[in-house]
mmJSON file of the N, C-alpha and C atoms, coordinates in Angstrom:
{"data_MODEL":{"atom_site":{
"group_PDB":["ATOM","ATOM","ATOM","ATOM","ATOM","ATOM","ATOM","ATOM","ATOM","ATOM","ATOM","ATOM","ATOM","ATOM","ATOM","ATOM","ATOM","ATOM","ATOM","ATOM","ATOM","ATOM","ATOM","ATOM","ATOM","ATOM","ATOM","ATOM","ATOM","ATOM","ATOM","ATOM","ATOM","ATOM","ATOM","ATOM","ATOM","ATOM","ATOM","ATOM","ATOM","ATOM","ATOM","ATOM","ATOM","ATOM","ATOM","ATOM","ATOM","ATOM","ATOM","ATOM","ATOM","ATOM","ATOM","ATOM","ATOM","ATOM","ATOM","ATOM","ATOM","ATOM","ATOM","ATOM","ATOM","ATOM","ATOM","ATOM","ATOM","ATOM","ATOM","ATOM","ATOM","ATOM","ATOM","ATOM","ATOM","ATOM","ATOM","ATOM","ATOM","ATOM","ATOM","ATOM","ATOM","ATOM","ATOM","ATOM","ATOM","ATOM","ATOM","ATOM","ATOM","ATOM","ATOM","ATOM","ATOM","ATOM","ATOM","ATOM","ATOM","ATOM","ATOM","ATOM","ATOM","ATOM","ATOM","ATOM","ATOM","ATOM","ATOM","ATOM","ATOM","ATOM","ATOM","ATOM","ATOM","ATOM","ATOM","ATOM","ATOM","ATOM","ATOM","ATOM","ATOM","ATOM","ATOM","ATOM","ATOM","ATOM","ATOM","ATOM","ATOM","ATOM","ATOM","ATOM","ATOM","ATOM","ATOM","ATOM","ATOM","ATOM","ATOM","ATOM","ATOM","ATOM","ATOM","ATOM","ATOM","ATOM","ATOM","ATOM","ATOM","ATOM","ATOM","ATOM","ATOM","ATOM","ATOM","ATOM","ATOM","ATOM","ATOM","ATOM","ATOM","ATOM","ATOM","ATOM","ATOM","ATOM","ATOM","ATOM","ATOM","ATOM","ATOM","ATOM","ATOM","ATOM","ATOM","ATOM","ATOM","ATOM","ATOM","ATOM","ATOM","ATOM","ATOM","ATOM","ATOM","ATOM","ATOM","ATOM","ATOM","ATOM","ATOM","ATOM","ATOM","ATOM","ATOM","ATOM","ATOM"],
"id":[1,2,3,4,5,6,7,8,9,10,11,12,13,14,15,16,17,18,19,20,21,22,23,24,25,26,27,28,29,30,31,32,33,34,35,36,37,38,39,40,41,42,43,44,45,46,47,48,49,50,51,52,53,54,55,56,57,58,59,60,61,62,63,64,65,66,67,68,69,70,71,72,73,74,75,76,77,78,79,80,81,82,83,84,85,86,87,88,89,90,91,92,93,94,95,96,97,98,99,100,101,102,103,104,105,106,107,108,109,110,111,112,113,114,115,116,117,118,119,120,121,122,123,124,125,126,127,128,129,130,131,132,133,134,135,136,137,138,139,140,141,142,143,144,145,146,147,148,149,150,151,152,153,154,155,156,157,158,159,160,161,162,163,164,165,166,167,168,169,170,171,172,173,174,175,176,177,178,179,180,181,182,183,184,185,186,187,188,189,190,191,192,193,194,195,196,197,198,199,200,201],
"type_symbol":["N","C","C","N","C","C","N","C","C","N","C","C","N","C","C","N","C","C","N","C","C","N","C","C","N","C","C","N","C","C","N","C","C","N","C","C","N","C","C","N","C","C","N","C","C","N","C","C","N","C","C","N","C","C","N","C","C","N","C","C","N","C","C","N","C","C","N","C","C","N","C","C","N","C","C","N","C","C","N","C","C","N","C","C","N","C","C","N","C","C","N","C","C","N","C","C","N","C","C","N","C","C","N","C","C","N","C","C","N","C","C","N","C","C","N","C","C","N","C","C","N","C","C","N","C","C","N","C","C","N","C","C","N","C","C","N","C","C","N","C","C","N","C","C","N","C","C","N","C","C","N","C","C","N","C","C","N","C","C","N","C","C","N","C","C","N","C","C","N","C","C","N","C","C","N","C","C","N","C","C","N","C","C","N","C","C","N","C","C","N","C","C","N","C","C","N","C","C","N","C","C"],
"label_atom_id":["N","CA","C","N","CA","C","N","CA","C","N","CA","C","N","CA","C","N","CA","C","N","CA","C","N","CA","C","N","CA","C","N","CA","C","N","CA","C","N","CA","C","N","CA","C","N","CA","C","N","CA","C","N","CA","C","N","CA","C","N","CA","C","N","CA","C","N","CA","C","N","CA","C","N","CA","C","N","CA","C","N","CA","C","N","CA","C","N","CA","C","N","CA","C","N","CA","C","N","CA","C","N","CA","C","N","CA","C","N","CA","C","N","CA","C","N","CA","C","N","CA","C","N","CA","C","N","CA","C","N","CA","C","N","CA","C","N","CA","C","N","CA","C","N","CA","C","N","CA","C","N","CA","C","N","CA","C","N","CA","C","N","CA","C","N","CA","C","N","CA","C","N","CA","C","N","CA","C","N","CA","C","N","CA","C","N","CA","C","N","CA","C","N","CA","C","N","CA","C","N","CA","C","N","CA","C","N","CA","C","N","CA","C","N","CA","C","N","CA","C","N","CA","C","N","CA","C","N","CA","C","N","CA","C"],
"label_alt_id":[null,null,null,null,null,null,null,null,null,null,null,null,null,null,null,null,null,null,null,null,null,null,null,null,null,null,null,null,null,null,null,null,null,null,null,null,null,null,null,null,null,null,null,null,null,null,null,null,null,null,null,null,null,null,null,null,null,null,null,null,null,null,null,null,null,null,null,null,null,null,null,null,null,null,null,null,null,null,null,null,null,null,null,null,null,null,null,null,null,null,null,null,null,null,null,null,null,null,null,null,null,null,null,null,null,null,null,null,null,null,null,null,null,null,null,null,null,null,null,null,null,null,null,null,null,null,null,null,null,null,null,null,null,null,null,null,null,null,null,null,null,null,null,null,null,null,null,null,null,null,null,null,null,null,null,null,null,null,null,null,null,null,null,null,null,null,null,null,null,null,null,null,null,null,null,null,null,null,null,null,null,null,null,null,null,null,null,null,null,null,null,null,null,null,null,null,null,null,null,null,null],
"label_comp_id":["MET","MET","MET","THR","THR","THR","THR","THR","THR","ILE","ILE","ILE","GLU","GLU","GLU","PRO","PRO","PRO","LEU","LEU","LEU","ASN","ASN","ASN","TRP","TRP","TRP","ILE","ILE","ILE","LYS","LYS","LYS","SER","SER","SER","SER","SER","SER","TYR","TYR","TYR","SER","SER","SER","ASN","ASN","ASN","ASN","ASN","ASN","GLY","GLY","GLY","GLY","GLY","GLY","ALA","ALA","ALA","CYS","CYS","CYS","VAL","VAL","VAL","GLU","GLU","GLU","TRP","TRP","TRP","ALA","ALA","ALA","PRO","PRO","PRO","GLU","GLU","GLU","HIS","HIS","HIS","ALA","ALA","ALA","SER","SER","SER","ALA","ALA","ALA","SER","SER","SER","GLY","GLY","GLY","VAL","VAL","VAL","VAL","VAL","VAL","PRO","PRO","PRO","VAL","VAL","VAL","ARG","ARG","ARG","ASP","ASP","ASP","SER","SER","SER","LYS","LYS","LYS","ARG","ARG","ARG","PRO","PRO","PRO","THR","THR","THR","GLY","GLY","GLY","PRO","PRO","PRO","SER","SER","SER","LEU","LEU","LEU","MET","MET","MET","VAL","VAL","VAL","SER","SER","SER","PRO","PRO","PRO","SER","SER","SER","ALA","ALA","ALA","TRP","TRP","TRP","THR","THR","THR","GLY","GLY","GLY","LEU","LEU","LEU","ILE","ILE","ILE","ALA","ALA","ALA","LEU","LEU","LEU","ALA","ALA","ALA","ARG","ARG","ARG","SER","SER","SER","ALA","ALA","ALA","GLU","GLU","GLU","LEU","LEU","LEU"],
"label_asym_id":["A","A","A","A","A","A","A","A","A","A","A","A","A","A","A","A","A","A","A","A","A","A","A","A","A","A","A","A","A","A","A","A","A","A","A","A","A","A","A","A","A","A","A","A","A","A","A","A","A","A","A","A","A","A","A","A","A","A","A","A","A","A","A","A","A","A","A","A","A","A","A","A","A","A","A","A","A","A","A","A","A","A","A","A","A","A","A","A","A","A","A","A","A","A","A","A","A","A","A","A","A","A","A","A","A","A","A","A","A","A","A","A","A","A","A","A","A","A","A","A","A","A","A","A","A","A","A","A","A","A","A","A","A","A","A","A","A","A","A","A","A","A","A","A","A","A","A","A","A","A","A","A","A","A","A","A","A","A","A","A","A","A","A","A","A","A","A","A","A","A","A","A","A","A","A","A","A","A","A","A","A","A","A","A","A","A","A","A","A","A","A","A","A","A","A","A","A","A","A","A","A"],
"label_entity_id":["1","1","1","1","1","1","1","1","1","1","1","1","1","1","1","1","1","1","1","1","1","1","1","1","1","1","1","1","1","1","1","1","1","1","1","1","1","1","1","1","1","1","1","1","1","1","1","1","1","1","1","1","1","1","1","1","1","1","1","1","1","1","1","1","1","1","1","1","1","1","1","1","1","1","1","1","1","1","1","1","1","1","1","1","1","1","1","1","1","1","1","1","1","1","1","1","1","1","1","1","1","1","1","1","1","1","1","1","1","1","1","1","1","1","1","1","1","1","1","1","1","1","1","1","1","1","1","1","1","1","1","1","1","1","1","1","1","1","1","1","1","1","1","1","1","1","1","1","1","1","1","1","1","1","1","1","1","1","1","1","1","1","1","1","1","1","1","1","1","1","1","1","1","1","1","1","1","1","1","1","1","1","1","1","1","1","1","1","1","1","1","1","1","1","1","1","1","1","1","1","1"],
"label_seq_id":[1,1,1,2,2,2,3,3,3,4,4,4,5,5,5,6,6,6,7,7,7,8,8,8,9,9,9,10,10,10,11,11,11,12,12,12,13,13,13,14,14,14,15,15,15,16,16,16,17,17,17,18,18,18,19,19,19,20,20,20,21,21,21,22,22,22,23,23,23,24,24,24,25,25,25,26,26,26,27,27,27,28,28,28,29,29,29,30,30,30,31,31,31,32,32,32,33,33,33,34,34,34,35,35,35,36,36,36,37,37,37,38,38,38,39,39,39,40,40,40,41,41,41,42,42,42,43,43,43,44,44,44,45,45,45,46,46,46,47,47,47,48,48,48,49,49,49,50,50,50,51,51,51,52,52,52,53,53,53,54,54,54,55,55,55,56,56,56,57,57,57,58,58,58,59,59,59,60,60,60,61,61,61,62,62,62,63,63,63,64,64,64,65,65,65,66,66,66,67,67,67],
"pdbx_PDB_ins_code":[null,null,null,null,null,null,null,null,null,null,null,null,null,null,null,null,null,null,null,null,null,null,null,null,null,null,null,null,null,null,null,null,null,null,null,null,null,null,null,null,null,null,null,null,null,null,null,null,null,null,null,null,null,null,null,null,null,null,null,null,null,null,null,null,null,null,null,null,null,null,null,null,null,null,null,null,null,null,null,null,null,null,null,null,null,null,null,null,null,null,null,null,null,null,null,null,null,null,null,null,null,null,null,null,null,null,null,null,null,null,null,null,null,null,null,null,null,null,null,null,null,null,null,null,null,null,null,null,null,null,null,null,null,null,null,null,null,null,null,null,null,null,null,null,null,null,null,null,null,null,null,null,null,null,null,null,null,null,null,null,null,null,null,null,null,null,null,null,null,null,null,null,null,null,null,null,null,null,null,null,null,null,null,null,null,null,null,null,null,null,null,null,null,null,null,null,null,null,null,null,null],
"Cartn_x":[0.721,0.095,0.869,0.579,1.141,0.516,1.327,0.737,1.071,0.102,0.575,-0.014,0.77,0.44,1.392,1.032,-0.135,-1.237,-2.223,-3.345,-4.151,-4.828,-5.83,-7.198,-7.755,-8.976,-10.062,-11.138,-12.406,-13.476,-14.26,-15.371,-16.613,-17.37,-18.81,-19.679,-20.498,-21.407,-22.313,-22.58,-23.312,-22.35,-21.193,-20.339,-20.634,-20.992,-21.351,-22.695,-23.426,-24.675,-24.73,-23.565,-23.303,-23.66,-23.692,-23.867,-22.469,-22.661,-21.612,-21.13,-20.03,-19.816,-18.218,-17.945,-16.616,-15.888,-14.646,-13.821,-13.04,-12.785,-11.94,-10.848,-9.988,-8.812,-8.856,-9.626,-9.68,-8.408,-7.451,-6.108,-5.321,-5.397,-4.76,-5.375,-6.69,-7.37,-7.201,-7.119,-6.858,-5.514,-4.507,-3.237,-2.743,-3.362,-2.975,-4.271,-5.325,-6.575,-6.891,-6.533,-6.967,-7.692,-8.817,-9.334,-9.432,-8.692,-8.774,-10.0,-10.488,-11.581,-11.277,-11.867,-11.85,-12.957,-13.204,-14.214,-13.696,-14.739,-14.371,-14.186,-14.716,-14.609,-13.473,-12.549,-11.373,-10.114,-9.979,-8.823,-7.438,-7.25,-5.92,-6.068,-7.403,-7.583,-7.329,-7.46,-7.187,-8.198,-7.616,-8.301,-8.447,-9.445,-9.894,-9.418,-8.67,-8.435,-9.181,-9.823,-11.084,-10.723,-11.27,-11.048,-12.082,-11.98,-12.897,-14.238,-14.33,-15.788,-16.298,-15.632,-16.311,-16.608,-15.803,-16.129,-17.7,-17.61,-18.697,-19.94,-19.922,-20.977,-21.533,-20.525,-20.66,-21.389,-21.167,-21.945,-23.097,-23.444,-24.659,-25.692,-25.06,-25.903,-26.21,-25.374,-25.562,-26.559,-26.585,-27.747,-28.999,-29.008,-30.272,-31.078,-30.232,-30.784,-31.675,-32.731,-33.312,-32.783,-32.814,-31.841,-32.751],
"Cartn_y":[-1.219,0.128,1.148,2.229,3.436,4.573,5.393,6.393,7.754,8.601,9.753,10.807,11.544,12.766,13.76,14.876,15.343,15.721,15.417,15.761,16.925,17.633,18.662,17.795,17.664,16.625,17.776,17.532,18.419,17.286,17.907,17.311,17.39,16.391,16.325,17.228,17.781,18.862,18.33,17.019,16.485,16.32,16.651,16.422,17.285,18.367,19.375,19.284,18.338,17.917,16.702,16.334,15.131,13.86,13.749,12.508,11.708,10.566,9.83,9.932,10.814,11.117,11.109,11.511,11.316,12.601,12.207,13.218,12.754,13.822,13.238,14.505,13.975,14.971,15.32,16.362,16.618,17.117,17.762,18.316,17.024,16.009,14.877,14.213,14.033,13.486,14.018,15.329,16.173,15.801,15.584,15.524,13.953,13.068,11.583,10.833,11.222,10.522,9.334,9.469,8.734,9.399,8.93,9.708,8.967,9.801,9.353,9.817,8.835,8.857,8.243,8.907,8.547,9.009,8.259,8.551,9.779,10.749,11.957,11.9,10.957,10.939,9.968,9.522,8.896,9.461,10.563,11.178,10.565,9.764,9.135,7.671,7.321,5.681,5.701,4.711,4.278,5.072,5.137,5.708,4.653,5.071,4.202,4.839,4.351,4.922,4.404,5.428,4.859,5.745,5.083,5.742,7.061,7.78,9.009,8.468,7.493,7.026,6.298,5.558,5.008,6.052,7.075,8.292,8.776,9.128,9.782,8.815,7.599,6.621,6.64,6.75,6.767,8.048,9.279,10.563,10.376,9.925,9.672,8.828,7.703,6.762,7.691,8.317,8.934,10.09,10.692,11.885,11.239,9.913,9.421,8.682,8.371,7.669,8.647,7.812,8.536,8.782,9.99,10.206,10.683],
"Cartn_z":[-0.026,0.034,-0.086,-0.845,-1.005,-0.146,0.672,1.278,0.674,0.427,-0.296,0.707,1.2,2.04,1.741,2.153,2.644,1.422,1.826,0.862,1.356,0.671,0.95,0.75,1.881,1.938,2.149,1.454,1.511,1.905,3.086,3.495,2.688,2.822,2.122,2.75,2.052,2.602,3.536,3.664,4.805,6.164,6.024,7.139,8.304,7.957,9.135,9.607,9.152,9.648,10.528,11.042,11.984,11.359,10.066,9.369,9.513,8.987,8.609,7.218,6.94,5.65,5.254,4.153,3.611,3.286,3.112,2.585,1.167,0.404,-0.958,-1.09,-1.904,-2.282,-3.563,-4.23,-5.486,-6.253,-5.56,-6.071,-6.57,-5.677,-6.086,-7.155,-7.258,-8.192,-9.424,-9.629,-10.724,-11.38,-10.47,-10.93,-11.137,-10.386,-10.782,-11.488,-11.221,-12.051,-11.053,-9.768,-8.948,-7.793,-7.28,-6.323,-4.869,-3.966,-2.507,-1.936,-1.088,-0.335,1.043,2.083,3.448,4.326,5.568,6.391,7.259,7.149,7.751,9.25,9.912,11.323,11.835,10.609,11.033,10.078,10.231,9.235,9.454,10.374,10.356,9.89,9.743,9.301,7.594,7.185,5.815,4.689,3.557,2.518,1.373,0.628,-0.463,-1.729,-2.693,-4.068,-4.922,-5.788,-6.757,-8.073,-8.931,-10.354,-10.348,-11.219,-11.291,-11.766,-12.793,-12.953,-11.824,-10.825,-9.497,-8.728,-8.618,-7.547,-8.283,-9.695,-10.3,-9.92,-10.028,-9.755,-8.364,-7.302,-6.025,-5.437,-6.154,-5.97,-6.573,-7.791,-8.251,-7.565,-6.934,-6.144,-4.758,-4.266,-2.987,-3.397,-4.252,-4.499,-4.93,-5.642,-5.863,-4.527,-3.532,-2.376,-1.52,-0.839,-0.052,1.375,1.651,2.937,3.972],
"occupancy":[1.0,1.0,1.0,1.0,1.0,1.0,1.0,1.0,1.0,1.0,1.0,1.0,1.0,1.0,1.0,1.0,1.0,1.0,1.0,1.0,1.0,1.0,1.0,1.0,1.0,1.0,1.0,1.0,1.0,1.0,1.0,1.0,1.0,1.0,1.0,1.0,1.0,1.0,1.0,1.0,1.0,1.0,1.0,1.0,1.0,1.0,1.0,1.0,1.0,1.0,1.0,1.0,1.0,1.0,1.0,1.0,1.0,1.0,1.0,1.0,1.0,1.0,1.0,1.0,1.0,1.0,1.0,1.0,1.0,1.0,1.0,1.0,1.0,1.0,1.0,1.0,1.0,1.0,1.0,1.0,1.0,1.0,1.0,1.0,1.0,1.0,1.0,1.0,1.0,1.0,1.0,1.0,1.0,1.0,1.0,1.0,1.0,1.0,1.0,1.0,1.0,1.0,1.0,1.0,1.0,1.0,1.0,1.0,1.0,1.0,1.0,1.0,1.0,1.0,1.0,1.0,1.0,1.0,1.0,1.0,1.0,1.0,1.0,1.0,1.0,1.0,1.0,1.0,1.0,1.0,1.0,1.0,1.0,1.0,1.0,1.0,1.0,1.0,1.0,1.0,1.0,1.0,1.0,1.0,1.0,1.0,1.0,1.0,1.0,1.0,1.0,1.0,1.0,1.0,1.0,1.0,1.0,1.0,1.0,1.0,1.0,1.0,1.0,1.0,1.0,1.0,1.0,1.0,1.0,1.0,1.0,1.0,1.0,1.0,1.0,1.0,1.0,1.0,1.0,1.0,1.0,1.0,1.0,1.0,1.0,1.0,1.0,1.0,1.0,1.0,1.0,1.0,1.0,1.0,1.0,1.0,1.0,1.0,1.0,1.0,1.0],
"B_iso_or_equiv":[0.0,0.0,0.0,0.0,0.0,0.0,0.0,0.0,0.0,0.0,0.0,0.0,0.0,0.0,0.0,0.0,0.0,0.0,0.0,0.0,0.0,0.0,0.0,0.0,0.0,0.0,0.0,0.0,0.0,0.0,0.0,0.0,0.0,0.0,0.0,0.0,0.0,0.0,0.0,0.0,0.0,0.0,0.0,0.0,0.0,0.0,0.0,0.0,0.0,0.0,0.0,0.0,0.0,0.0,0.0,0.0,0.0,0.0,0.0,0.0,0.0,0.0,0.0,0.0,0.0,0.0,0.0,0.0,0.0,0.0,0.0,0.0,0.0,0.0,0.0,0.0,0.0,0.0,0.0,0.0,0.0,0.0,0.0,0.0,0.0,0.0,0.0,0.0,0.0,0.0,0.0,0.0,0.0,0.0,0.0,0.0,0.0,0.0,0.0,0.0,0.0,0.0,0.0,0.0,0.0,0.0,0.0,0.0,0.0,0.0,0.0,0.0,0.0,0.0,0.0,0.0,0.0,0.0,0.0,0.0,0.0,0.0,0.0,0.0,0.0,0.0,0.0,0.0,0.0,0.0,0.0,0.0,0.0,0.0,0.0,0.0,0.0,0.0,0.0,0.0,0.0,0.0,0.0,0.0,0.0,0.0,0.0,0.0,0.0,0.0,0.0,0.0,0.0,0.0,0.0,0.0,0.0,0.0,0.0,0.0,0.0,0.0,0.0,0.0,0.0,0.0,0.0,0.0,0.0,0.0,0.0,0.0,0.0,0.0,0.0,0.0,0.0,0.0,0.0,0.0,0.0,0.0,0.0,0.0,0.0,0.0,0.0,0.0,0.0,0.0,0.0,0.0,0.0,0.0,0.0,0.0,0.0,0.0,0.0,0.0,0.0],
"pdbx_formal_charge":[null,null,null,null,null,null,null,null,null,null,null,null,null,null,null,null,null,null,null,null,null,null,null,null,null,null,null,null,null,null,null,null,null,null,null,null,null,null,null,null,null,null,null,null,null,null,null,null,null,null,null,null,null,null,null,null,null,null,null,null,null,null,null,null,null,null,null,null,null,null,null,null,null,null,null,null,null,null,null,null,null,null,null,null,null,null,null,null,null,null,null,null,null,null,null,null,null,null,null,null,null,null,null,null,null,null,null,null,null,null,null,null,null,null,null,null,null,null,null,null,null,null,null,null,null,null,null,null,null,null,null,null,null,null,null,null,null,null,null,null,null,null,null,null,null,null,null,null,null,null,null,null,null,null,null,null,null,null,null,null,null,null,null,null,null,null,null,null,null,null,null,null,null,null,null,null,null,null,null,null,null,null,null,null,null,null,null,null,null,null,null,null,null,null,null,null,null,null,null,null,null],
"auth_seq_id":[1,1,1,2,2,2,3,3,3,4,4,4,5,5,5,6,6,6,7,7,7,8,8,8,9,9,9,10,10,10,11,11,11,12,12,12,13,13,13,14,14,14,15,15,15,16,16,16,17,17,17,18,18,18,19,19,19,20,20,20,21,21,21,22,22,22,23,23,23,24,24,24,25,25,25,26,26,26,27,27,27,28,28,28,29,29,29,30,30,30,31,31,31,32,32,32,33,33,33,34,34,34,35,35,35,36,36,36,37,37,37,38,38,38,39,39,39,40,40,40,41,41,41,42,42,42,43,43,43,44,44,44,45,45,45,46,46,46,47,47,47,48,48,48,49,49,49,50,50,50,51,51,51,52,52,52,53,53,53,54,54,54,55,55,55,56,56,56,57,57,57,58,58,58,59,59,59,60,60,60,61,61,61,62,62,62,63,63,63,64,64,64,65,65,65,66,66,66,67,67,67],
"auth_comp_id":["MET","MET","MET","THR","THR","THR","THR","THR","THR","ILE","ILE","ILE","GLU","GLU","GLU","PRO","PRO","PRO","LEU","LEU","LEU","ASN","ASN","ASN","TRP","TRP","TRP","ILE","ILE","ILE","LYS","LYS","LYS","SER","SER","SER","SER","SER","SER","TYR","TYR","TYR","SER","SER","SER","ASN","ASN","ASN","ASN","ASN","ASN","GLY","GLY","GLY","GLY","GLY","GLY","ALA","ALA","ALA","CYS","CYS","CYS","VAL","VAL","VAL","GLU","GLU","GLU","TRP","TRP","TRP","ALA","ALA","ALA","PRO","PRO","PRO","GLU","GLU","GLU","HIS","HIS","HIS","ALA","ALA","ALA","SER","SER","SER","ALA","ALA","ALA","SER","SER","SER","GLY","GLY","GLY","VAL","VAL","VAL","VAL","VAL","VAL","PRO","PRO","PRO","VAL","VAL","VAL","ARG","ARG","ARG","ASP","ASP","ASP","SER","SER","SER","LYS","LYS","LYS","ARG","ARG","ARG","PRO","PRO","PRO","THR","THR","THR","GLY","GLY","GLY","PRO","PRO","PRO","SER","SER","SER","LEU","LEU","LEU","MET","MET","MET","VAL","VAL","VAL","SER","SER","SER","PRO","PRO","PRO","SER","SER","SER","ALA","ALA","ALA","TRP","TRP","TRP","THR","THR","THR","GLY","GLY","GLY","LEU","LEU","LEU","ILE","ILE","ILE","ALA","ALA","ALA","LEU","LEU","LEU","ALA","ALA","ALA","ARG","ARG","ARG","SER","SER","SER","ALA","ALA","ALA","GLU","GLU","GLU","LEU","LEU","LEU"],
"auth_asym_id":["A","A","A","A","A","A","A","A","A","A","A","A","A","A","A","A","A","A","A","A","A","A","A","A","A","A","A","A","A","A","A","A","A","A","A","A","A","A","A","A","A","A","A","A","A","A","A","A","A","A","A","A","A","A","A","A","A","A","A","A","A","A","A","A","A","A","A","A","A","A","A","A","A","A","A","A","A","A","A","A","A","A","A","A","A","A","A","A","A","A","A","A","A","A","A","A","A","A","A","A","A","A","A","A","A","A","A","A","A","A","A","A","A","A","A","A","A","A","A","A","A","A","A","A","A","A","A","A","A","A","A","A","A","A","A","A","A","A","A","A","A","A","A","A","A","A","A","A","A","A","A","A","A","A","A","A","A","A","A","A","A","A","A","A","A","A","A","A","A","A","A","A","A","A","A","A","A","A","A","A","A","A","A","A","A","A","A","A","A","A","A","A","A","A","A","A","A","A","A","A","A"],
"auth_atom_id":["N","CA","C","N","CA","C","N","CA","C","N","CA","C","N","CA","C","N","CA","C","N","CA","C","N","CA","C","N","CA","C","N","CA","C","N","CA","C","N","CA","C","N","CA","C","N","CA","C","N","CA","C","N","CA","C","N","CA","C","N","CA","C","N","CA","C","N","CA","C","N","CA","C","N","CA","C","N","CA","C","N","CA","C","N","CA","C","N","CA","C","N","CA","C","N","CA","C","N","CA","C","N","CA","C","N","CA","C","N","CA","C","N","CA","C","N","CA","C","N","CA","C","N","CA","C","N","CA","C","N","CA","C","N","CA","C","N","CA","C","N","CA","C","N","CA","C","N","CA","C","N","CA","C","N","CA","C","N","CA","C","N","CA","C","N","CA","C","N","CA","C","N","CA","C","N","CA","C","N","CA","C","N","CA","C","N","CA","C","N","CA","C","N","CA","C","N","CA","C","N","CA","C","N","CA","C","N","CA","C","N","CA","C","N","CA","C","N","CA","C","N","CA","C","N","CA","C","N","CA","C","N","CA","C"],
"pdbx_PDB_model_num":[1,1,1,1,1,1,1,1,1,1,1,1,1,1,1,1,1,1,1,1,1,1,1,1,1,1,1,1,1,1,1,1,1,1,1,1,1,1,1,1,1,1,1,1,1,1,1,1,1,1,1,1,1,1,1,1,1,1,1,1,1,1,1,1,1,1,1,1,1,1,1,1,1,1,1,1,1,1,1,1,1,1,1,1,1,1,1,1,1,1,1,1,1,1,1,1,1,1,1,1,1,1,1,1,1,1,1,1,1,1,1,1,1,1,1,1,1,1,1,1,1,1,1,1,1,1,1,1,1,1,1,1,1,1,1,1,1,1,1,1,1,1,1,1,1,1,1,1,1,1,1,1,1,1,1,1,1,1,1,1,1,1,1,1,1,1,1,1,1,1,1,1,1,1,1,1,1,1,1,1,1,1,1,1,1,1,1,1,1,1,1,1,1,1,1,1,1,1,1,1,1]
}}}
């Protein structure tokens, strides 16, 4: 496993609402074509590296779900 630090993590807009949310690193995604994603409640925990198309699919799924 490769660790890439430091990253500029951006919280989901729902993170400020007390929800179980994620953070992602858009600058790294733009530079590398790999989207790092992590649990906003565990900033020192592991991150998931996904393709841009997988990230887009995840966002679409989250937006279509009943909350």
